[in-house]
PDBQT receptor file of N, H, CA, C and O in Angstrom, charges set to zero:
ATOM      1  N   MET A   1      65.833  76.791  66.612  1.00  0.00    +0.000 N 
ATOM      2  CA  MET A   1      65.775  77.909  67.354  1.00  0.00    +0.000 C 
ATOM      3  C   MET A   1      66.483  77.659  68.616  1.00  0.00    +0.000 C 
ATOM      4  O   MET A   1      67.317  78.481  68.994  1.00  0.00    +0.000 OA
ATOM      5  N   ASP A   2      66.257  76.703  69.240  1.00  0.00    +0.000 N 
ATOM      6  H   ASP A   2      65.579  76.035  68.933  1.00  0.00    +0.000 HD
ATOM      7  CA  ASP A   2      66.765  76.290  70.606  1.00  0.00    +0.000 C 
ATOM      8  C   ASP A   2      68.360  76.226  70.668  1.00  0.00    +0.000 C 
ATOM      9  O   ASP A   2      69.017  76.500  71.672  1.00  0.00    +0.000 OA
ATOM     10  N   GLU A   3      68.812  75.872  69.594  1.00  0.00    +0.000 N 
ATOM     11  H   GLU A   3      68.278  75.650  68.778  1.00  0.00    +0.000 HD
ATOM     12  CA  GLU A   3      70.134  75.605  69.339  1.00  0.00    +0.000 C 
ATOM     13  C   GLU A   3      70.949  76.995  69.336  1.00  0.00    +0.000 C 
ATOM     14  O   GLU A   3      72.056  77.157  69.849  1.00  0.00    +0.000 OA
ATOM     15  N   ILE A   4      70.198  77.952  68.668  1.00  0.00    +0.000 N 
ATOM     16  H   ILE A   4      69.299  77.821  68.251  1.00  0.00    +0.000 HD
ATOM     17  CA  ILE A   4      70.822  79.399  68.397  1.00  0.00    +0.000 C 
ATOM     18  C   ILE A   4      70.790  80.058  69.684  1.00  0.00    +0.000 C 
ATOM     19  O   ILE A   4      71.702  80.804  70.040  1.00  0.00    +0.000 OA
ATOM     20  N   GLY A   5      69.563  79.760  70.542  1.00  0.00    +0.000 N 
ATOM     21  H   GLY A   5      68.822  79.154  70.252  1.00  0.00    +0.000 HD
ATOM     22  CA  GLY A   5      69.606  80.374  71.892  1.00  0.00    +0.000 C 
ATOM     23  C   GLY A   5      70.560  79.866  72.857  1.00  0.00    +0.000 C 
ATOM     24  O   GLY A   5      70.999  80.636  73.710  1.00  0.00    +0.000 OA
ATOM     25  N   SER A   6      70.978  78.495  72.812  1.00  0.00    +0.000 N 
ATOM     26  H   SER A   6      70.621  77.870  72.119  1.00  0.00    +0.000 HD
ATOM     27  CA  SER A   6      71.990  77.954  73.697  1.00  0.00    +0.000 C 
ATOM     28  C   SER A   6      73.367  78.527  73.130  1.00  0.00    +0.000 C 
ATOM     29  O   SER A   6      74.251  78.735  73.961  1.00  0.00    +0.000 OA
ATOM     30  N   MET A   7      73.583  78.755  72.007  1.00  0.00    +0.000 N 
ATOM     31  H   MET A   7      72.864  78.586  71.332  1.00  0.00    +0.000 HD
ATOM     32  CA  MET A   7      74.864  79.169  71.504  1.00  0.00    +0.000 C 
ATOM     33  C   MET A   7      75.047  80.612  72.012  1.00  0.00    +0.000 C 
ATOM     34  O   MET A   7      76.133  81.009  72.435  1.00  0.00    +0.000 OA
ATOM     35  N   ALA A   8      73.863  81.437  71.952  1.00  0.00    +0.000 N 
ATOM     36  H   ALA A   8      72.981  81.114  71.608  1.00  0.00    +0.000 HD
ATOM     37  CA  ALA A   8      74.120  82.801  72.201  1.00  0.00    +0.000 C 
ATOM     38  C   ALA A   8      74.367  83.017  73.768  1.00  0.00    +0.000 C 
ATOM     39  O   ALA A   8      75.014  83.951  74.242  1.00  0.00    +0.000 OA
ATOM     40  N   LYS A   9      73.661  81.860  74.586  1.00  0.00    +0.000 N 
ATOM     41  H   LYS A   9      73.136  81.101  74.201  1.00  0.00    +0.000 HD
ATOM     42  CA  LYS A   9      73.805  82.070  75.969  1.00  0.00    +0.000 C 
ATOM     43  C   LYS A   9      75.359  81.688  76.332  1.00  0.00    +0.000 C 
ATOM     44  O   LYS A   9      76.001  82.340  77.156  1.00  0.00    +0.000 OA
ATOM     45  N   MET A  10      75.866  80.610  75.659  1.00  0.00    +0.000 N 
ATOM     46  H   MET A  10      75.344  80.081  74.990  1.00  0.00    +0.000 HD
ATOM     47  CA  MET A  10      77.295  80.339  75.687  1.00  0.00    +0.000 C 
ATOM     48  C   MET A  10      78.095  81.421  75.357  1.00  0.00    +0.000 C 
ATOM     49  O   MET A  10      79.062  81.682  76.073  1.00  0.00    +0.000 OA
ATOM     50  N   PHE A  11      77.820  82.131  74.318  1.00  0.00    +0.000 N 
ATOM     51  H   PHE A  11      77.035  81.918  73.736  1.00  0.00    +0.000 HD
ATOM     52  CA  PHE A  11      78.693  83.185  73.879  1.00  0.00    +0.000 C 
ATOM     53  C   PHE A  11      78.601  84.328  74.961  1.00  0.00    +0.000 C 
ATOM     54  O   PHE A  11      79.624  84.935  75.278  1.00  0.00    +0.000 OA
ATOM     55  N   ILE A  12      77.454  84.608  75.495  1.00  0.00    +0.000 N 
ATOM     56  H   ILE A  12      76.623  84.115  75.237  1.00  0.00    +0.000 HD
ATOM     57  CA  ILE A  12      77.438  85.738  76.560  1.00  0.00    +0.000 C 
ATOM     58  C   ILE A  12      78.192  85.266  77.856  1.00  0.00    +0.000 C 
ATOM     59  O   ILE A  12      78.736  86.093  78.588  1.00  0.00    +0.000 OA
ATOM     60  N   ASP A  13      78.212  83.904  78.128  1.00  0.00    +0.000 N 
ATOM     61  H   ASP A  13      77.770  83.232  77.534  1.00  0.00    +0.000 HD
ATOM     62  CA  ASP A  13      78.937  83.364  79.243  1.00  0.00    +0.000 C 
ATOM     63  C   ASP A  13      80.357  83.493  79.140  1.00  0.00    +0.000 C 
ATOM     64  O   ASP A  13      81.066  83.809  80.095  1.00  0.00    +0.000 OA
ATOM     65  N   VAL A  14      80.840  83.216  77.820  1.00  0.00    +0.000 N 
ATOM     66  H   VAL A  14      80.264  82.959  77.044  1.00  0.00    +0.000 HD
ATOM     67  CA  VAL A  14      82.167  83.416  77.793  1.00  0.00    +0.000 C 
ATOM     68  C   VAL A  14      82.716  84.835  77.739  1.00  0.00    +0.000 C 
ATOM     69  O   VAL A  14      83.873  85.105  78.063  1.00  0.00    +0.000 OA
ATOM     70  N   TRP A  15      81.814  85.740  77.306  1.00  0.00    +0.000 N 
ATOM     71  H   TRP A  15      80.875  85.521  77.043  1.00  0.00    +0.000 HD
ATOM     72  CA  TRP A  15      82.227  87.199  77.351  1.00  0.00    +0.000 C 
ATOM     73  C   TRP A  15      82.270  87.570  78.644  1.00  0.00    +0.000 C 
ATOM     74  O   TRP A  15      83.166  88.359  78.944  1.00  0.00    +0.000 OA
ATOM     75  N   LYS A  16      81.343  87.111  79.711  1.00  0.00    +0.000 N 
ATOM     76  H   LYS A  16      80.615  86.469  79.467  1.00  0.00    +0.000 HD
ATOM     77  CA  LYS A  16      81.303  87.457  81.048  1.00  0.00    +0.000 C 
ATOM     78  C   LYS A  16      82.695  86.882  81.676  1.00  0.00    +0.000 C 
ATOM     79  O   LYS A  16      83.392  87.576  82.417  1.00  0.00    +0.000 OA
ATOM     80  N   GLU A  17      82.961  85.821  81.383  1.00  0.00    +0.000 N 
ATOM     81  H   GLU A  17      82.394  85.258  80.782  1.00  0.00    +0.000 HD
ATOM     82  CA  GLU A  17      84.339  85.258  82.112  1.00  0.00    +0.000 C 
ATOM     83  C   GLU A  17      85.444  86.003  81.585  1.00  0.00    +0.000 C 
ATOM     84  O   GLU A  17      86.406  86.223  82.321  1.00  0.00    +0.000 OA
ATOM     85  N   MET A  18      85.426  86.472  80.251  1.00  0.00    +0.000 N 
ATOM     86  H   MET A  18      84.645  86.293  79.653  1.00  0.00    +0.000 HD
ATOM     87  CA  MET A  18      86.656  87.390  79.830  1.00  0.00    +0.000 C 
ATOM     88  C   MET A  18      86.580  88.656  80.600  1.00  0.00    +0.000 C 
ATOM     89  O   MET A  18      87.600  89.136  81.095  1.00  0.00    +0.000 OA
ATOM     90  N   LEU A  19      85.460  89.200  80.720  1.00  0.00    +0.000 N 
ATOM     91  H   LEU A  19      84.631  88.810  80.318  1.00  0.00    +0.000 HD
ATOM     92  CA  LEU A  19      85.391  90.590  81.328  1.00  0.00    +0.000 C 
ATOM     93  C   LEU A  19      85.874  90.560  82.857  1.00  0.00    +0.000 C 
ATOM     94  O   LEU A  19      86.570  91.452  83.342  1.00  0.00    +0.000 OA
ATOM     95  N   SER A  20      85.431  89.444  83.556  1.00  0.00    +0.000 N 
ATOM     96  H   SER A  20      84.866  88.719  83.162  1.00  0.00    +0.000 HD
ATOM     97  CA  SER A  20      85.752  89.292  84.867  1.00  0.00    +0.000 C 
ATOM     98  C   SER A  20      87.296  89.131  85.006  1.00  0.00    +0.000 C 
ATOM     99  O   SER A  20      87.978  89.702  85.857  1.00  0.00    +0.000 OA
ATOM    100  N   ALA A  21      87.735  88.303  84.085  1.00  0.00    +0.000 N 
ATOM    101  H   ALA A  21      87.181  87.838  83.394  1.00  0.00    +0.000 HD
ATOM    102  CA  ALA A  21      89.321  88.211  84.097  1.00  0.00    +0.000 C 
ATOM    103  C   ALA A  21      89.975  89.583  83.876  1.00  0.00    +0.000 C 
ATOM    104  O   ALA A  21      90.931  89.936  84.566  1.00  0.00    +0.000 OA
ATOM    105  N   LEU A  22      89.465  90.331  82.936  1.00  0.00    +0.000 N 
ATOM    106  H   LEU A  22      88.688  90.043  82.376  1.00  0.00    +0.000 HD
ATOM    107  CA  LEU A  22      89.973  91.599  82.588  1.00  0.00    +0.000 C 
ATOM    108  C   LEU A  22      89.827  92.538  84.031  1.00  0.00    +0.000 C 
ATOM    109  O   LEU A  22      90.742  93.242  84.458  1.00  0.00    +0.000 OA
ATOM    110  N   TRP A  23      88.726  92.422  84.567  1.00  0.00    +0.000 N 
ATOM    111  H   TRP A  23      87.982  91.850  84.221  1.00  0.00    +0.000 HD
ATOM    112  CA  TRP A  23      88.594  93.481  85.635  1.00  0.00    +0.000 C 
ATOM    113  C   TRP A  23      89.535  93.145  86.797  1.00  0.00    +0.000 C 
ATOM    114  O   TRP A  23      89.906  94.004  87.597  1.00  0.00    +0.000 OA
ATOM    115  N   GLU A  24      89.973  91.624  86.869  1.00  0.00    +0.000 N 
ATOM    116  H   GLU A  24      89.671  90.926  86.220  1.00  0.00    +0.000 HD
ATOM    117  CA  GLU A  24      90.923  91.312  87.859  1.00  0.00    +0.000 C 
ATOM    118  C   GLU A  24      92.270  92.001  87.635  1.00  0.00    +0.000 C 
ATOM    119  O   GLU A  24      92.856  92.557  88.564  1.00  0.00    +0.000 OA
ATOM    120  N   VAL A  25      92.776  91.955  86.327  1.00  0.00    +0.000 N 
ATOM    121  H   VAL A  25      92.300  91.503  85.572  1.00  0.00    +0.000 HD
ATOM    122  CA  VAL A  25      94.137  92.408  85.809  1.00  0.00    +0.000 C 
ATOM    123  C   VAL A  25      94.127  93.950  85.626  1.00  0.00    +0.000 C 
ATOM    124  O   VAL A  25      95.164  94.561  85.886  1.00  0.00    +0.000 OA
ATOM    125  N   LEU A  26      93.054  94.606  85.206  1.00  0.00    +0.000 N 
ATOM    126  H   LEU A  26      92.212  94.110  84.994  1.00  0.00    +0.000 HD
ATOM    127  CA  LEU A  26      92.942  95.864  84.903  1.00  0.00    +0.000 C 
ATOM    128  C   LEU A  26      93.472  96.944  85.961  1.00  0.00    +0.000 C 
ATOM    129  O   LEU A  26      93.909  97.976  85.453  1.00  0.00    +0.000 OA
ATOM    130  N   PRO A  27      93.498  96.855  87.376  1.00  0.00    +0.000 N 
ATOM    131  CA  PRO A  27      93.905  97.766  88.249  1.00  0.00    +0.000 C 
ATOM    132  C   PRO A  27      95.682  97.621  88.333  1.00  0.00    +0.000 C 
ATOM    133  O   PRO A  27      96.466  98.552  88.512  1.00  0.00    +0.000 OA
ATOM    134  N   THR A  28      95.964  96.392  88.173  1.00  0.00    +0.000 N 
ATOM    135  H   THR A  28      95.327  95.635  88.028  1.00  0.00    +0.000 HD
ATOM    136  CA  THR A  28      97.433  96.106  88.090  1.00  0.00    +0.000 C 
ATOM    137  C   THR A  28      98.108  96.804  86.882  1.00  0.00    +0.000 C 
ATOM    138  O   THR A  28      99.120  97.503  86.934  1.00  0.00    +0.000 OA
ATOM    139  N   ALA A  29      97.332  96.476  85.721  1.00  0.00    +0.000 N 
ATOM    140  H   ALA A  29      96.510  95.909  85.679  1.00  0.00    +0.000 HD
ATOM    141  CA  ALA A  29      97.860  97.233  84.655  1.00  0.00    +0.000 C 
ATOM    142  C   ALA A  29      97.929  98.693  84.619  1.00  0.00    +0.000 C 
ATOM    143  O   ALA A  29      98.833  99.342  84.091  1.00  0.00    +0.000 OA
ATOM    144  N   ILE A  30      96.953  99.135  85.193  1.00  0.00    +0.000 N 
ATOM    145  H   ILE A  30      96.219  98.608  85.621  1.00  0.00    +0.000 HD
ATOM    146  CA  ILE A  30      96.833 100.688  85.194  1.00  0.00    +0.000 C 
ATOM    147  C   ILE A  30      97.952 101.242  86.073  1.00  0.00    +0.000 C 
ATOM    148  O   ILE A  30      98.614 102.222  85.731  1.00  0.00    +0.000 OA
ATOM    149  N   LEU A  31      98.153 100.540  87.290  1.00  0.00    +0.000 N 
ATOM    150  H   LEU A  31      97.615  99.744  87.568  1.00  0.00    +0.000 HD
ATOM    151  CA  LEU A  31      99.219 101.074  88.145  1.00  0.00    +0.000 C 
ATOM    152  C   LEU A  31     100.578 100.969  87.666  1.00  0.00    +0.000 C 
ATOM    153  O   LEU A  31     101.489 101.746  87.950  1.00  0.00    +0.000 OA
ATOM    154  N   PHE A  32     100.667  99.718  86.748  1.00  0.00    +0.000 N 
ATOM    155  H   PHE A  32      99.926  99.087  86.518  1.00  0.00    +0.000 HD
ATOM    156  CA  PHE A  32     102.042  99.492  86.094  1.00  0.00    +0.000 C 
ATOM    157  C   PHE A  32     102.204 100.716  85.010  1.00  0.00    +0.000 C 
ATOM    158  O   PHE A  32     103.294 101.271  84.879  1.00  0.00    +0.000 OA
ATOM    159  N   CYS A  33     101.189 101.059  84.330  1.00  0.00    +0.000 N 
ATOM    160  H   CYS A  33     100.303 100.608  84.436  1.00  0.00    +0.000 HD
ATOM    161  CA  CYS A  33     101.342 102.132  83.345  1.00  0.00    +0.000 C 
ATOM    162  C   CYS A  33     101.603 103.598  83.901  1.00  0.00    +0.000 C 
ATOM    163  O   CYS A  33     102.217 104.468  83.284  1.00  0.00    +0.000 OA
ATOM    164  N   LEU A  34     101.127 103.711  84.968  1.00  0.00    +0.000 N 
ATOM    165  H   LEU A  34     100.628 103.004  85.469  1.00  0.00    +0.000 HD
ATOM    166  CA  LEU A  34     101.364 105.009  85.844  1.00  0.00    +0.000 C 
ATOM    167  C   LEU A  34     102.844 105.021  86.390  1.00  0.00    +0.000 C 
ATOM    168  O   LEU A  34     103.584 106.002  86.459  1.00  0.00    +0.000 OA
ATOM    169  N   TRP A  35     103.104 103.788  86.745  1.00  0.00    +0.000 N 
ATOM    170  H   TRP A  35     102.502 102.991  86.689  1.00  0.00    +0.000 HD
ATOM    171  CA  TRP A  35     104.645 103.728  87.228  1.00  0.00    +0.000 C 
ATOM    172  C   TRP A  35     105.685 104.000  86.212  1.00  0.00    +0.000 C 
ATOM    173  O   TRP A  35     106.695 104.677  86.407  1.00  0.00    +0.000 OA
ATOM    174  N   LEU A  36     105.307 103.336  84.964  1.00  0.00    +0.000 N 
ATOM    175  H   LEU A  36     104.486 102.787  84.805  1.00  0.00    +0.000 HD
ATOM    176  CA  LEU A  36     106.132 103.533  83.807  1.00  0.00    +0.000 C 
ATOM    177  C   LEU A  36     106.125 104.893  83.262  1.00  0.00    +0.000 C 
ATOM    178  O   LEU A  36     107.138 105.308  82.699  1.00  0.00    +0.000 OA
ATOM    179  N   LEU A  37     104.945 105.723  83.388  1.00  0.00    +0.000 N 
ATOM    180  H   LEU A  37     104.122 105.386  83.845  1.00  0.00    +0.000 HD
ATOM    181  CA  LEU A  37     104.892 107.157  82.914  1.00  0.00    +0.000 C 
ATOM    182  C   LEU A  37     105.795 107.924  83.783  1.00  0.00    +0.000 C 
ATOM    183  O   LEU A  37     106.600 108.708  83.281  1.00  0.00    +0.000 OA
ATOM    184  N   SER A  38     105.706 107.732  85.189  1.00  0.00    +0.000 N 
ATOM    185  H   SER A  38     105.052 107.096  85.597  1.00  0.00    +0.000 HD
ATOM    186  CA  SER A  38     106.369 108.374  86.188  1.00  0.00    +0.000 C 
ATOM    187  C   SER A  38     107.859 108.269  86.039  1.00  0.00    +0.000 C 
ATOM    188  O   SER A  38     108.583 109.249  86.219  1.00  0.00    +0.000 OA
ATOM    189  N   ALA A  39     108.319 107.091  85.711  1.00  0.00    +0.000 N 
ATOM    190  H   ALA A  39     107.731 106.295  85.565  1.00  0.00    +0.000 HD
ATOM    191  CA  ALA A  39     109.702 106.775  85.358  1.00  0.00    +0.000 C 
ATOM    192  C   ALA A  39     110.331 107.498  84.093  1.00  0.00    +0.000 C 
ATOM    193  O   ALA A  39     111.482 107.934  84.128  1.00  0.00    +0.000 OA
ATOM    194  N   ILE A  40     109.627 107.588  83.124  1.00  0.00    +0.000 N 
ATOM    195  H   ILE A  40     108.693 107.234  83.095  1.00  0.00    +0.000 HD
ATOM    196  CA  ILE A  40     109.904 108.162  81.967  1.00  0.00    +0.000 C 
ATOM    197  C   ILE A  40     109.931 109.694  82.251  1.00  0.00    +0.000 C 
ATOM    198  O   ILE A  40     110.616 110.374  81.488  1.00  0.00    +0.000 OA
ATOM    199  N   ILE A  41     109.299 110.277  83.207  1.00  0.00    +0.000 N 
ATOM    200  H   ILE A  41     108.742 109.724  83.827  1.00  0.00    +0.000 HD
ATOM    201  CA  ILE A  41     109.401 111.729  83.457  1.00  0.00    +0.000 C 
ATOM    202  C   ILE A  41     110.564 112.035  84.463  1.00  0.00    +0.000 C 
ATOM    203  O   ILE A  41     111.303 113.003  84.277  1.00  0.00    +0.000 OA
ATOM    204  N   ILE A  42     110.714 111.183  85.540  1.00  0.00    +0.000 N 
ATOM    205  H   ILE A  42     110.114 110.397  85.690  1.00  0.00    +0.000 HD
ATOM    206  CA  ILE A  42     111.514 111.256  86.653  1.00  0.00    +0.000 C 
ATOM    207  C   ILE A  42     112.975 111.054  86.177  1.00  0.00    +0.000 C 
ATOM    208  O   ILE A  42     113.826 111.931  86.320  1.00  0.00    +0.000 OA
ATOM    209  N   LEU A  43     113.222 109.837  85.597  1.00  0.00    +0.000 N 
ATOM    210  H   LEU A  43     112.530 109.124  85.481  1.00  0.00    +0.000 HD
ATOM    211  CA  LEU A  43     114.719 109.414  85.200  1.00  0.00    +0.000 C 
ATOM    212  C   LEU A  43     115.453 110.559  84.413  1.00  0.00    +0.000 C 
ATOM    213  O   LEU A  43     116.588 110.886  84.761  1.00  0.00    +0.000 OA
ATOM    214  N   PRO A  44     114.847 111.150  83.398  1.00  0.00    +0.000 N 
ATOM    215  CA  PRO A  44     115.718 112.256  82.682  1.00  0.00    +0.000 C 
ATOM    216  C   PRO A  44     115.960 113.332  83.756  1.00  0.00    +0.000 C 
ATOM    217  O   PRO A  44     117.037 113.928  83.744  1.00  0.00    +0.000 OA
ATOM    218  N   CYS A  45     115.045 113.614  84.667  1.00  0.00    +0.000 N 
ATOM    219  H   CYS A  45     114.170 113.130  84.677  1.00  0.00    +0.000 HD
ATOM    220  CA  CYS A  45     115.258 114.763  85.583  1.00  0.00    +0.000 C 
ATOM    221  C   CYS A  45     116.372 114.458  86.529  1.00  0.00    +0.000 C 
ATOM    222  O   CYS A  45     117.227 115.311  86.763  1.00  0.00    +0.000 OA
ATOM    223  N   VAL A  46     116.398 113.249  87.094  1.00  0.00    +0.000 N 
ATOM    224  H   VAL A  46     115.703 112.555  86.904  1.00  0.00    +0.000 HD
ATOM    225  CA  VAL A  46     117.555 112.691  87.775  1.00  0.00    +0.000 C 
ATOM    226  C   VAL A  46     118.755 112.756  87.137  1.00  0.00    +0.000 C 
ATOM    227  O   VAL A  46     119.727 113.049  87.834  1.00  0.00    +0.000 OA
ATOM    228  N   TYR A  47     118.938 112.526  85.836  1.00  0.00    +0.000 N 
ATOM    229  H   TYR A  47     118.149 112.288  85.270  1.00  0.00    +0.000 HD
ATOM    230  CA  TYR A  47     119.960 112.418  84.836  1.00  0.00    +0.000 C 
ATOM    231  C   TYR A  47     120.704 113.933  84.884  1.00  0.00    +0.000 C 
ATOM    232  O   TYR A  47     121.867 114.231  85.153  1.00  0.00    +0.000 OA
ATOM    233  N   VAL A  48     119.603 114.720  84.529  1.00  0.00    +0.000 N 
ATOM    234  H   VAL A  48     118.658 114.478  84.310  1.00  0.00    +0.000 HD
ATOM    235  CA  VAL A  48     119.985 116.099  84.420  1.00  0.00    +0.000 C 
ATOM    236  C   VAL A  48     120.639 116.672  85.634  1.00  0.00    +0.000 C 
ATOM    237  O   VAL A  48     121.706 117.279  85.544  1.00  0.00    +0.000 OA
ATOM    238  N   ALA A  49     119.961 116.473  86.871  1.00  0.00    +0.000 N 
ATOM    239  H   ALA A  49     119.095 115.980  86.943  1.00  0.00    +0.000 HD
ATOM    240  CA  ALA A  49     120.210 116.795  88.008  1.00  0.00    +0.000 C 
ATOM    241  C   ALA A  49     121.599 116.429  88.675  1.00  0.00    +0.000 C 
ATOM    242  O   ALA A  49     122.188 117.200  89.432  1.00  0.00    +0.000 OA
ATOM    243  N   SER A  50     122.054 115.200  88.324  1.00  0.00    +0.000 N 
ATOM    244  H   SER A  50     121.576 114.573  87.708  1.00  0.00    +0.000 HD
ATOM    245  CA  SER A  50     123.216 114.481  88.769  1.00  0.00    +0.000 C 
ATOM    246  C   SER A  50     124.513 114.634  87.848  1.00  0.00    +0.000 C 
ATOM    247  O   SER A  50     125.646 114.673  88.329  1.00  0.00    +0.000 OA
ATOM    248  N   ILE A  51     124.266 114.711  86.591  1.00  0.00    +0.000 N 
ATOM    249  H   ILE A  51     123.346 114.680  86.200  1.00  0.00    +0.000 HD
ATOM    250  CA  ILE A  51     125.198 114.717  85.661  1.00  0.00    +0.000 C 
ATOM    251  C   ILE A  51     125.518 115.974  84.905  1.00  0.00    +0.000 C 
ATOM    252  O   ILE A  51     126.648 116.453  84.814  1.00  0.00    +0.000 OA
ATOM    253  N   ILE A  52     124.365 116.495  84.341  1.00  0.00    +0.000 N 
ATOM    254  H   ILE A  52     123.447 116.107  84.415  1.00  0.00    +0.000 HD
ATOM    255  CA  ILE A  52     124.659 117.735  83.438  1.00  0.00    +0.000 C 
ATOM    256  C   ILE A  52     124.805 118.980  84.448  1.00  0.00    +0.000 C 
ATOM    257  O   ILE A  52     125.710 119.806  84.328  1.00  0.00    +0.000 OA
ATOM    258  N   TYR A  53     123.909 119.030  85.365  1.00  0.00    +0.000 N 
ATOM    259  H   TYR A  53     123.173 118.359  85.463  1.00  0.00    +0.000 HD
ATOM    260  CA  TYR A  53     123.879 120.267  86.209  1.00  0.00    +0.000 C 
ATOM    261  C   TYR A  53     125.263 120.564  86.869  1.00  0.00    +0.000 C 
ATOM    262  O   TYR A  53     125.754 121.677  86.683  1.00  0.00    +0.000 OA
ATOM    263  N   PRO A  54     125.924 119.640  87.628  1.00  0.00    +0.000 N 
ATOM    264  CA  PRO A  54     127.295 119.989  88.048  1.00  0.00    +0.000 C 
ATOM    265  C   PRO A  54     128.212 120.352  86.992  1.00  0.00    +0.000 C 
ATOM    266  O   PRO A  54     129.076 121.195  87.234  1.00  0.00    +0.000 OA
ATOM    267  N   LYS A  55     128.133 119.839  85.894  1.00  0.00    +0.000 N 
ATOM    268  H   LYS A  55     127.431 119.154  85.697  1.00  0.00    +0.000 HD
ATOM    269  CA  LYS A  55     129.135 120.122  84.824  1.00  0.00    +0.000 C 
ATOM    270  C   LYS A  55     128.726 121.564  84.327  1.00  0.00    +0.000 C 
ATOM    271  O   LYS A  55     129.663 122.241  83.905  1.00  0.00    +0.000 OA
ATOM    272  N   TRP A  56     127.506 122.123  84.312  1.00  0.00    +0.000 N 
ATOM    273  H   TRP A  56     126.744 121.573  84.655  1.00  0.00    +0.000 HD
ATOM    274  CA  TRP A  56     127.068 123.361  83.831  1.00  0.00    +0.000 C 
ATOM    275  C   TRP A  56     127.674 124.401  84.898  1.00  0.00    +0.000 C 
ATOM    276  O   TRP A  56     128.205 125.446  84.521  1.00  0.00    +0.000 OA
ATOM    277  N   VAL A  57     127.558 124.037  86.297  1.00  0.00    +0.000 N 
ATOM    278  H   VAL A  57     127.127 123.188  86.603  1.00  0.00    +0.000 HD
ATOM    279  CA  VAL A  57     127.974 124.984  87.371  1.00  0.00    +0.000 C 
ATOM    280  C   VAL A  57     129.579 125.018  87.237  1.00  0.00    +0.000 C 
ATOM    281  O   VAL A  57     130.184 126.085  87.337  1.00  0.00    +0.000 OA
ATOM    282  N   GLU A  58     130.183 123.891  87.023  1.00  0.00    +0.000 N 
ATOM    283  H   GLU A  58     129.691 123.024  86.942  1.00  0.00    +0.000 HD
ATOM    284  CA  GLU A  58     131.740 124.023  86.795  1.00  0.00    +0.000 C 
ATOM    285  C   GLU A  58     131.954 124.835  85.635  1.00  0.00    +0.000 C 
ATOM    286  O   GLU A  58     132.852 125.674  85.715  1.00  0.00    +0.000 OA
ATOM    287  N   TRP A  59     131.295 124.745  84.564  1.00  0.00    +0.000 N 
ATOM    288  H   TRP A  59     130.566 124.063  84.498  1.00  0.00    +0.000 HD
ATOM    289  CA  TRP A  59     131.655 125.521  83.336  1.00  0.00    +0.000 C 
ATOM    290  C   TRP A  59     131.371 126.995  83.662  1.00  0.00    +0.000 C 
ATOM    291  O   TRP A  59     132.104 127.843  83.152  1.00  0.00    +0.000 OA
ATOM    292  N   GLY A  60     130.417 127.351  84.429  1.00  0.00    +0.000 N 
ATOM    293  H   GLY A  60     129.822 126.663  84.843  1.00  0.00    +0.000 HD
ATOM    294  CA  GLY A  60     130.062 128.712  84.589  1.00  0.00    +0.000 C 
ATOM    295  C   GLY A  60     130.742 129.406  85.725  1.00  0.00    +0.000 C 
ATOM    296  O   GLY A  60     130.502 130.582  85.996  1.00  0.00    +0.000 OA
ATOM    297  N   GLU A  61     131.659 128.611  86.439  1.00  0.00    +0.000 N 
ATOM    298  H   GLU A  61     131.855 127.656  86.220  1.00  0.00    +0.000 HD
ATOM    299  CA  GLU A  61     132.296 129.221  87.544  1.00  0.00    +0.000 C 
ATOM    300  C   GLU A  61     133.235 130.390  87.155  1.00  0.00    +0.000 C 
ATOM    301  O   GLU A  61     133.514 131.260  87.981  1.00  0.00    +0.000 OA
ATOM    302  N   GLY A  62     133.731 130.404  85.866  1.00  0.00    +0.000 N 
ATOM    303  H   GLY A  62     133.504 129.698  85.196  1.00  0.00    +0.000 HD
ATOM    304  CA  GLY A  62     134.751 131.277  85.336  1.00  0.00    +0.000 C 
ATOM    305  C   GLY A  62     134.000 132.726  85.129  1.00  0.00    +0.000 C 
ATOM    306  O   GLY A  62     134.692 133.739  85.021  1.00  0.00    +0.000 OA
ATOM    307  N   PHE A  63     132.826 132.786  85.086  1.00  0.00    +0.000 N 
ATOM    308  H   PHE A  63     132.263 131.963  85.173  1.00  0.00    +0.000 HD
ATOM    309  CA  PHE A  63     132.096 134.064  84.591  1.00  0.00    +0.000 C 
ATOM    310  C   PHE A  63     131.959 134.864  85.921  1.00  0.00    +0.000 C 
ATOM    311  O   PHE A  63     131.413 135.967  85.925  1.00  0.00    +0.000 OA
TER     312      PHE A  63
């Protein structure tokens, strides 16, 4: 029975180490995901504003 208890304690210690390592990386990972999400939203807007909109204005000048 003592062997099972020591294995359980070792298992819990390993999980604690894994979670503490995860908590160190998690804020950076969240910031990276938010940065990536904003890039996915902003870059197409920049494309439209810099390339498509001037062509649209040029096309519509004749009206």
